[in-house]
C-alpha positions as CSV (number, residue, x, y, z in Angstrom):
1,M,-111.5,-31.1,15.2
2,P,-112.9,-27.6,15.9
3,G,-109.9,-27.0,18.2
4,R,-107.5,-28.1,15.5
5,K,-109.0,-25.8,12.9
6,R,-108.8,-23.0,15.4
7,N,-105.1,-23.6,16.0
8,D,-104.5,-23.8,12.2
9,Y,-106.3,-20.5,11.8
10,Q,-104.3,-18.9,14.5
11,G,-101.1,-20.3,13.0
12,V,-101.9,-18.8,9.6
13,R,-102.7,-15.4,11.3
14,R,-99.3,-15.5,13.1
15,K,-97.5,-16.3,9.9
16,K,-99.3,-13.5,8.1
17,G,-98.5,-11.2,10.9
18,K,-94.8,-12.1,10.7
19,Q,-94.8,-11.5,7.0
20,A,-96.5,-8.2,7.4
21,R,-94.0,-7.1,10.0
22,R,-91.1,-8.1,7.7
23,S,-92.7,-6.2,4.8
24,F,-93.2,-3.2,7.1
25,F,-89.6,-3.4,8.2
26,L,-88.2,-3.7,4.7
27,A,-90.4,-0.8,3.6
28,V,-89.2,1.4,6.4
29,L,-85.6,0.4,5.7
30,Q,-85.9,1.3,2.0
31,A,-87.6,4.6,2.8
32,L,-84.8,5.5,5.2
33,A,-82.2,4.6,2.5
34,S,-84.1,6.6,0.0
35,L,-84.2,9.6,2.3
36,V,-80.5,9.4,3.1
37,F,-79.6,9.1,-0.6
38,F,-81.8,12.1,-1.6
39,S,-80.4,14.1,1.3
40,V,-76.8,13.5,0.2
41,I,-77.7,14.3,-3.4
42,I,-79.1,17.7,-2.2
43,L,-75.9,18.3,-0.1
44,L,-73.8,17.6,-3.1
45,D,-75.4,20.6,-4.7
46,I,-74.7,19.9,-8.4
47,F,-78.1,18.9,-9.7
48,P,-80.7,21.5,-10.8
49,M,-84.2,21.4,-9.3
50,K,-85.8,19.5,-12.2
51,Y,-83.4,16.6,-11.7
52,L,-84.1,16.6,-8.0
53,L,-87.8,16.4,-8.6
54,M,-87.3,13.6,-11.1
55,L,-85.2,11.7,-8.6
56,A,-87.7,12.1,-5.8
57,I,-90.5,10.7,-8.1
58,V,-88.3,7.8,-9.1
59,L,-87.5,7.0,-5.4
60,I,-91.2,7.1,-4.4
61,L,-92.2,4.9,-7.3
62,L,-89.6,2.3,-6.5
63,W,-90.6,2.3,-2.9
64,S,-94.3,1.9,-3.8
65,L,-93.5,-0.9,-6.3
66,A,-91.5,-2.9,-3.8
67,L,-94.2,-2.5,-1.1
68,N,-97.0,-3.4,-3.4
69,L,-95.3,-6.5,-4.6
70,Q,-94.9,-7.6,-1.0
71,I,-98.6,-7.1,0.0
72,A,-100.4,-7.7,-3.3
73,H,-100.1,-11.5,-3.7
74,R,-98.1,-14.3,-2.1
75,V,-96.7,-15.2,-5.5
76,T,-95.0,-11.8,-5.8
77,R,-94.2,-11.4,-2.1
78,G,-90.7,-13.0,-2.2
79,F,-89.7,-11.0,-5.3
80,G,-91.0,-7.8,-3.6
81,K,-88.8,-8.5,-0.5
82,L,-85.8,-9.2,-2.7
83,L,-86.3,-6.1,-4.7
84,S,-86.6,-4.0,-1.6
85,L,-83.4,-5.4,-0.2
86,M,-81.5,-4.9,-3.4
87,L,-82.8,-1.3,-3.7
88,T,-81.9,-0.6,-0.1
89,F,-78.3,-1.9,-0.7
90,A,-77.9,0.0,-3.9
91,L,-79.1,3.3,-2.3
92,A,-76.7,2.8,0.6
93,V,-73.8,2.2,-1.8
94,G,-74.9,5.2,-3.9
95,S,-75.0,7.4,-0.8
96,Y,-71.4,6.3,0.1
97,Y,-70.1,7.2,-3.3
98,V,-72.0,10.5,-3.4
99,V,-70.5,11.5,-0.1
100,K,-67.0,10.3,-1.3
101,T,-67.4,12.5,-4.5
102,N,-68.4,15.4,-2.4
103,D,-65.3,14.9,-0.2
104,M,-63.1,14.7,-3.3
105,I,-64.4,18.0,-4.6
106,G,-63.6,19.5,-1.3
107,M,-60.1,18.0,-1.3
108,I,-59.1,19.6,-4.6
109,A,-60.9,22.8,-4.1
110,G,-59.8,25.9,-2.3
111,G,-56.1,25.2,-2.7
112,G,-54.9,28.8,-2.5
113,H,-51.5,27.9,-1.0
114,K,-48.1,26.6,-1.8
115,T,-45.4,24.8,0.0
116,Q,-41.8,26.0,0.1
117,M,-38.6,24.2,1.2
118,I,-36.7,26.6,3.4
119,A,-33.0,26.0,4.3
120,V,-30.7,27.5,6.9
121,A,-27.0,27.3,5.8
122,V,-23.6,28.2,7.1
123,L,-20.2,28.1,5.5
124,E,-18.7,24.6,5.2
125,D,-15.9,25.2,7.7
126,D,-18.3,26.7,10.3
127,D,-18.4,25.0,13.7
128,A,-22.2,24.9,13.8
129,Q,-23.5,21.5,13.0
130,T,-27.2,22.0,14.0
131,L,-29.6,24.9,14.2
132,E,-29.2,25.0,17.9
133,D,-25.4,25.6,17.5
134,A,-26.2,28.7,15.4
135,A,-28.7,30.2,17.9
136,G,-26.5,33.2,18.7
137,Y,-25.7,33.9,15.0
138,T,-26.9,36.8,12.9
139,F,-29.0,35.5,10.0
140,G,-29.2,37.0,6.6
141,L,-32.8,37.1,5.4
142,H,-34.4,38.1,2.1
143,L,-38.1,38.8,2.7
144,E,-39.3,38.5,-0.9
145,E,-43.1,38.7,-1.4
146,G,-44.7,35.3,-1.3
147,G,-41.5,33.5,-0.7
148,G,-42.4,32.0,2.6
149,M,-39.7,33.8,4.5
150,E,-42.0,35.2,7.2
151,E,-43.3,31.7,7.8
152,A,-39.7,30.3,7.7
153,L,-38.5,32.9,10.3
154,L,-41.3,31.9,12.7
155,A,-40.5,28.2,12.2
156,V,-36.8,28.8,13.0
157,E,-37.6,30.9,16.1
158,K,-40.1,28.3,17.2
159,E,-37.5,25.5,16.8
160,L,-35.0,27.5,18.9
161,G,-37.5,28.8,21.4
162,A,-36.2,32.3,21.1
163,D,-36.0,35.3,18.8
164,I,-33.0,35.5,16.5
165,A,-31.0,38.5,15.1
166,T,-31.6,39.1,11.4
167,I,-30.3,41.5,8.7
168,A,-32.6,42.2,5.8
169,M,-31.1,41.7,2.4
170,D,-32.3,42.9,-1.0
171,S,-31.7,39.7,-2.9
172,V,-30.7,36.0,-2.5
173,E,-27.4,36.9,-4.1
174,E,-26.7,39.5,-1.5
175,Q,-27.4,36.9,1.2
176,A,-24.8,34.6,-0.3
177,E,-22.2,37.4,-0.6
178,A,-22.8,38.4,3.0
179,L,-22.3,34.8,4.2
180,C,-19.1,34.5,2.1
181,V,-17.5,37.6,3.7
182,E,-18.9,36.6,7.1
183,N,-21.1,39.7,7.6
184,V,-23.7,37.1,8.7
185,G,-23.2,33.8,10.4
186,A,-26.0,32.0,8.6
187,I,-28.6,32.6,5.9
188,I,-32.2,31.6,5.6
189,Y,-33.3,31.1,2.0
190,N,-35.9,29.4,-0.2
191,E,-34.3,26.4,-1.9
192,A,-36.1,27.3,-5.1
193,Y,-33.3,30.0,-5.4
194,L,-30.5,27.5,-4.8
195,S,-29.0,28.2,-8.2
196,Q,-28.6,31.9,-7.4
197,V,-26.9,31.0,-4.1
198,E,-24.5,28.5,-5.7
199,R,-23.7,31.1,-8.4
200,V,-22.3,33.5,-5.9
201,L,-20.6,30.9,-3.7
202,R,-18.7,29.4,-6.7
203,E,-17.5,32.9,-7.5
204,Y,-16.0,33.3,-4.1
205,G,-14.6,29.8,-4.0
206,K,-16.7,28.9,-1.0
207,S,-19.3,26.2,-0.2
208,I,-22.1,26.0,2.3
209,R,-23.6,23.4,4.6
210,V,-27.3,23.2,5.3
211,I,-28.0,22.7,9.0
212,Y,-31.7,22.9,9.0
213,R,-34.6,22.5,6.6
214,E,-38.3,23.3,7.0
215,T,-41.3,23.0,4.7
216,V,-43.5,26.0,5.2
217,R,-47.0,26.6,3.9
218,V,-47.6,30.0,2.2
219,E,-51.2,31.1,1.8
220,M,-52.1,32.8,-1.5
221,D,-55.1,35.0,-2.3
222,F,-55.9,35.6,-5.9
223,G,-59.1,37.4,-5.2
224,G,-61.6,35.2,-7.0
225,S,-63.2,33.3,-4.2
226,D,-66.4,35.5,-4.2
227,S,-66.9,35.5,-7.9
228,N,-69.9,33.8,-9.6
229,I,-68.1,31.9,-12.4
230,T,-71.5,30.9,-13.9
231,K,-72.3,34.5,-14.7
232,E,-69.0,36.4,-14.9
233,P,-66.0,35.9,-17.2
234,F,-62.9,34.3,-15.6
235,S,-59.5,33.1,-16.4
236,V,-57.8,29.9,-15.1
237,Y,-54.1,29.0,-15.5
238,I,-53.8,25.3,-16.3
239,S,-50.4,24.1,-15.3
240,G,-48.9,20.7,-16.0
241,I,-46.0,20.1,-13.8
242,D,-43.1,17.8,-14.6
243,V,-43.8,15.4,-11.8
244,F,-44.8,11.7,-11.5
245,V,-45.7,9.9,-8.4
246,D,-43.4,6.9,-8.1
247,S,-45.7,3.9,-7.4
248,R,-42.8,2.1,-5.6
249,T,-41.9,4.9,-3.2
250,G,-44.9,7.2,-3.3
251,E,-42.5,10.1,-3.8
252,A,-43.0,12.8,-6.4
253,V,-40.2,12.8,-9.0
254,N,-39.7,14.6,-12.3
255,S,-39.1,12.9,-15.7
256,S,-35.4,12.8,-15.0
257,G,-35.9,11.0,-11.7
258,E,-35.1,14.0,-9.5
259,T,-37.2,15.1,-6.5
260,G,-38.2,18.5,-5.3
261,Q,-38.6,20.0,-8.8
262,A,-41.8,21.3,-10.2
263,R,-41.3,23.0,-13.5
264,S,-44.4,24.1,-15.3
265,D,-44.1,22.2,-18.6
266,V,-47.7,22.9,-19.7
267,N,-48.7,26.5,-19.5
268,I,-52.3,27.1,-20.8
269,L,-54.5,30.0,-20.0
270,A,-58.2,29.3,-20.4
271,V,-60.4,32.5,-20.7
272,V,-64.0,31.6,-20.2
273,N,-67.2,33.7,-20.5
274,P,-70.2,31.6,-19.3
275,T,-72.7,34.2,-20.6
276,T,-71.5,34.1,-24.2
277,Q,-70.3,30.5,-23.8
278,Q,-66.9,31.3,-25.3
279,I,-63.7,29.5,-24.3
280,L,-60.2,30.8,-25.4
281,L,-57.2,28.5,-24.9
282,V,-53.9,30.3,-24.9
283,T,-50.7,28.2,-24.9
284,T,-47.4,29.8,-24.1
285,P,-44.2,27.8,-24.8
286,R,-42.3,26.5,-21.7
287,D,-39.1,28.2,-23.0
288,Y,-40.7,31.6,-23.5
289,Y,-38.1,34.2,-22.5
290,V,-39.9,36.5,-20.0
291,S,-39.4,38.2,-16.7
292,I,-40.8,36.6,-13.6
293,P,-42.4,39.4,-11.5
294,G,-41.3,39.5,-7.9
295,V,-38.5,37.0,-8.5
296,S,-36.1,37.8,-11.3
297,G,-35.9,41.6,-10.8
298,G,-36.5,42.2,-14.5
299,E,-33.9,39.7,-15.6
300,P,-35.4,37.3,-18.2
301,D,-35.9,33.6,-17.6
302,K,-37.7,30.6,-19.1
303,L,-41.5,30.5,-18.3
304,T,-41.1,26.9,-17.1
305,H,-38.7,28.0,-14.4
306,A,-41.5,30.2,-12.8
307,G,-43.1,27.0,-11.5
308,L,-40.0,26.5,-9.3
309,Y,-41.0,29.6,-7.4
310,G,-44.6,28.7,-7.0
311,I,-47.9,28.7,-8.9
312,D,-48.3,32.4,-8.1
313,A,-45.0,33.2,-9.9
314,S,-46.3,31.5,-13.1
315,M,-49.6,33.3,-12.9
316,A,-48.0,36.7,-12.3
317,T,-45.7,36.1,-15.3
318,L,-48.7,35.4,-17.6
319,E,-50.7,38.3,-16.2
320,E,-47.9,40.7,-17.0
321,L,-47.3,39.2,-20.5
322,Y,-50.9,39.3,-21.5
323,E,-52.1,42.3,-19.6
324,T,-54.9,40.5,-17.9
325,E,-56.0,39.3,-14.4
326,I,-55.8,35.6,-13.6
327,N,-57.8,34.6,-10.4
328,Y,-57.8,30.8,-10.7
329,Y,-55.4,27.9,-11.3
330,A,-55.7,24.2,-11.9
331,R,-52.4,22.3,-11.5
332,M,-51.9,18.6,-12.2
333,N,-49.0,16.2,-12.5
334,F,-48.6,13.7,-15.2
335,N,-50.2,10.9,-13.3
336,A,-53.5,12.9,-13.3
337,L,-53.6,13.2,-17.1
338,I,-52.9,9.5,-17.6
339,D,-55.5,8.3,-15.1
340,I,-58.3,10.8,-16.0
341,V,-58.0,9.9,-19.7
342,D,-58.2,6.2,-18.9
343,I,-61.3,6.8,-16.6
344,L,-63.0,8.7,-19.5
345,G,-62.5,5.6,-21.7
346,G,-59.8,7.3,-23.8
347,I,-60.2,10.5,-25.8
348,D,-60.4,11.3,-29.5
349,V,-57.7,13.8,-30.2
350,Y,-57.3,15.7,-33.5
351,S,-53.7,15.8,-34.7
352,E,-52.6,18.3,-37.4
353,L,-49.6,16.1,-38.3
354,E,-48.5,12.5,-38.6
355,F,-45.6,11.7,-36.3
356,T,-44.1,9.1,-34.0
357,T,-43.8,9.8,-30.3
358,G,-40.3,9.4,-28.9
359,W,-41.4,7.8,-25.7
360,D,-44.4,6.4,-23.8
361,S,-44.8,7.3,-20.1
362,S,-46.1,3.8,-19.4
363,G,-42.9,2.2,-20.6
364,N,-44.5,0.8,-23.7
365,D,-43.1,1.1,-27.2
366,T,-43.5,4.3,-29.1
367,F,-46.5,4.7,-31.3
368,T,-47.4,6.6,-34.5
369,V,-50.0,9.4,-34.5
370,T,-51.9,9.8,-37.7
371,E,-53.1,13.0,-39.2
372,G,-56.8,13.5,-38.1
373,Y,-58.5,12.0,-35.2
374,N,-56.7,9.4,-32.9
375,H,-58.2,7.5,-30.1
376,L,-55.7,7.7,-27.3
377,N,-55.4,6.1,-23.8
378,G,-53.9,7.9,-20.9
379,A,-50.2,7.0,-21.6
380,Q,-50.6,7.8,-25.3
381,A,-52.3,11.1,-24.5
382,L,-49.4,12.1,-22.3
383,A,-46.8,11.0,-24.9
384,F,-48.7,13.0,-27.5
385,S,-48.8,16.0,-25.3
386,R,-45.0,15.9,-24.4
387,E,-43.5,15.1,-27.8
388,R,-41.5,17.8,-29.4
389,Q,-38.3,16.2,-30.7
390,N,-40.0,14.6,-33.7
391,L,-42.0,17.8,-34.6
392,A,-40.6,20.3,-37.1
393,E,-41.9,23.2,-35.1
394,G,-40.9,21.7,-31.8
395,D,-42.4,23.3,-28.7
396,F,-44.8,25.4,-30.8
397,Q,-46.5,22.3,-32.2
398,R,-46.4,20.6,-28.8
399,G,-48.4,23.5,-27.4
400,R,-51.0,23.1,-30.1
401,N,-51.1,19.3,-29.3
402,Q,-51.6,20.0,-25.7
403,Q,-54.6,22.3,-26.6
404,A,-56.0,19.4,-28.7
405,V,-55.8,17.0,-25.7
406,I,-57.6,19.5,-23.4
407,T,-60.3,20.1,-26.0
408,A,-60.8,16.3,-26.3
409,M,-61.1,16.0,-22.6
410,L,-63.6,18.8,-22.3
411,K,-65.7,17.2,-24.9
412,K,-65.9,14.1,-22.8
413,M,-66.5,16.0,-19.6
414,V,-69.5,18.1,-20.8
415,S,-71.2,14.9,-21.8
416,P,-74.1,13.7,-19.6
417,T,-72.4,10.3,-19.4
418,M,-69.7,12.0,-17.3
419,L,-71.9,11.6,-14.2
420,V,-71.3,7.9,-14.2
421,K,-67.5,8.5,-14.2
422,A,-67.5,11.5,-11.9
423,N,-66.4,9.7,-8.8
424,G,-63.4,8.1,-10.5
425,V,-62.3,11.3,-12.0
426,M,-62.6,13.2,-8.7
427,E,-60.7,10.5,-6.9
428,T,-57.9,10.7,-9.4
429,I,-57.8,14.5,-9.4
430,G,-57.9,14.5,-5.6
431,D,-54.6,12.6,-5.5
432,N,-52.8,14.4,-8.3
433,A,-54.2,17.9,-8.8
434,E,-55.2,21.0,-7.0
435,T,-57.1,24.2,-7.7
436,N,-58.1,27.4,-5.9
437,F,-61.7,27.3,-7.1
438,T,-63.9,26.9,-4.1
439,K,-66.1,23.9,-3.7
440,Q,-69.2,26.1,-4.2
441,Q,-67.8,27.4,-7.5
442,I,-67.0,23.9,-8.8
443,N,-70.5,22.6,-7.8
444,G,-72.1,25.7,-9.3
445,L,-70.3,25.2,-12.6
446,I,-71.4,21.5,-12.7
447,K,-75.0,22.5,-11.9
448,Y,-74.8,25.2,-14.6
449,Q,-73.6,22.6,-17.2
450,L,-76.3,20.1,-16.2
451,G,-79.1,22.6,-16.0
452,S,-78.5,24.9,-19.0
453,N,-76.5,22.5,-21.3
454,P,-74.6,25.5,-22.7
455,K,-73.4,25.3,-26.3
456,W,-69.7,26.1,-25.7
457,A,-67.5,27.4,-28.5
458,I,-63.8,27.0,-28.2
459,K,-60.8,28.6,-29.9
460,S,-57.1,27.8,-29.5
461,I,-54.2,30.2,-30.0
462,S,-50.5,29.9,-29.3
463,A,-47.9,32.4,-28.6
464,E,-45.1,32.5,-31.2
465,G,-41.5,33.5,-31.1
466,T,-37.9,33.0,-32.3
467,P,-35.6,30.3,-30.8
468,M,-32.2,31.7,-29.6
469,D,-29.5,31.1,-27.0
470,A,-29.5,33.3,-23.9
471,Y,-28.7,33.5,-20.2
472,C,-31.5,32.9,-17.7
473,Y,-32.0,34.2,-14.2
474,S,-32.4,30.8,-12.7
475,L,-29.4,29.3,-14.5
476,G,-26.7,32.0,-14.0
477,D,-23.9,31.8,-16.5
478,T,-25.2,28.8,-18.4
479,L,-26.2,29.6,-22.0
480,V,-29.5,27.8,-22.9
481,N,-32.1,27.7,-25.7
482,V,-35.0,30.0,-25.2
483,I,-37.8,31.5,-27.3
484,E,-37.8,35.2,-27.8
485,P,-41.5,36.4,-27.7
486,D,-43.0,37.7,-30.9
487,E,-44.7,41.0,-30.0
488,E,-47.3,40.8,-32.7
489,S,-48.3,37.3,-31.5
490,V,-48.6,38.5,-27.9
491,S,-50.6,41.6,-29.0
492,E,-53.0,39.3,-30.9
493,I,-53.5,37.1,-27.8
494,I,-54.3,40.2,-25.8
495,R,-56.9,41.3,-28.3
496,E,-58.6,37.8,-28.2
497,I,-58.6,37.8,-24.4
498,N,-60.3,41.2,-24.4
499,V,-63.0,39.9,-26.9
500,V,-63.9,37.1,-24.5
501,E,-63.8,39.2,-21.3
502,E,-65.9,42.0,-22.9
503,G,-68.6,39.6,-24.1
504,G,-67.7,39.3,-27.8
505,I,-67.8,36.2,-30.0
506,L,-64.5,34.6,-31.0
507,E,-63.9,34.5,-34.7
508,G,-63.2,30.9,-35.9
509,A,-64.3,29.3,-32.6
510,Q,-65.5,25.7,-32.9
511,P,-68.4,24.1,-31.1
512,L,-67.3,21.9,-28.2
513,Q,-70.3,19.5,-28.4
């Protein structure tokens, strides 16, 4: 009997030892998961110190609770183990999503580049069928600033494995003329300028044949990467491009089903002063009749066409129009707007008018917008933003509606509840948008919002003008509807921009929160 009691006692001790080891193992595992989660939160660099301290305390308390439940009493031991396992799993999943969010911020940040489709063309009746066939030709080249021609020339020479003979031209039109009269054997041009090439070639009764295409990456530097946007005023050009991603093919197409087009249908300048907490939204109609610096040679064109030449062309156009410096841009396609609004749970948009949308991007039936606040999903928000046919003021009212959508989105995004939806928003933006804000600047702005909870005030203003028919640089001899800028309206916008940049308070601004 004594031997049996001794064996029973030893068995109990072994059992307790195993339980203690399991508890110790689970405690260590939870502690490691907590440490990893805390580390990735620090690396994310969006939370102020007070939030980090709170998080550290919570993690320690949860670890202590799970451990104490395991060692305090056998009744709570099982629950303590289960709690520790659940917390460890949750922390691991949380770490994954924090890392993913950090990667998404990095994906959309630091754009600072554009892609251009470059073509090499010969006359239709030329013997050359490939680039190699034209290796001995003299190439006409227009080295316009920011057009990607330097990069294109390098790509062509790399493809041929040798230097080529070139003649510098002053314009794309001059290139086309030189090709027609056979002063050059081939031309290298940016396909964004195709309309100008075709204009000349139709005049001469000739046609061309493209023998080589290359997509080149052109780096852009707008000079804002070193700025502290939580302390210094800044301006950001918000561009909505007329592009959807076809879910069947994965190819970017515009609303007409065409590929390779990227008109800027939404043109909003956001002027922000984080010190005075003032935001000015300036909308410029897509048909505004303006010169495109570095592109049109002083010849007027529609603002929307500037997007065909790159985001830098759109920014330069607005800089010249409003006599200000724009260092940042945020560009998104229509998919981004739909998905972000849906992730936010819809938005409450104030409409100045009652009207019916002419279409719905999701393929649904049209819907009626009431005067006052309307709760809109993503597809409805896009339809609301794009409608102009059923509006008496057309594009002018559409611009104001786009401002209302952005304001509603900002109201949702400055809410603390945004943290729960941040990963989904970042994932959507990563797929459908880009910006030249650096990752550090984006993180700093989020940290500023969380730490200081600034009371933003926002004001919207729109450029006005007179509709008329005129010729555009990008369309040649085609007479189209444009909007002639109203000088007084433009001057008023310039004054309002100066108020924000100089630290003043916008008259009539409304609280964002």
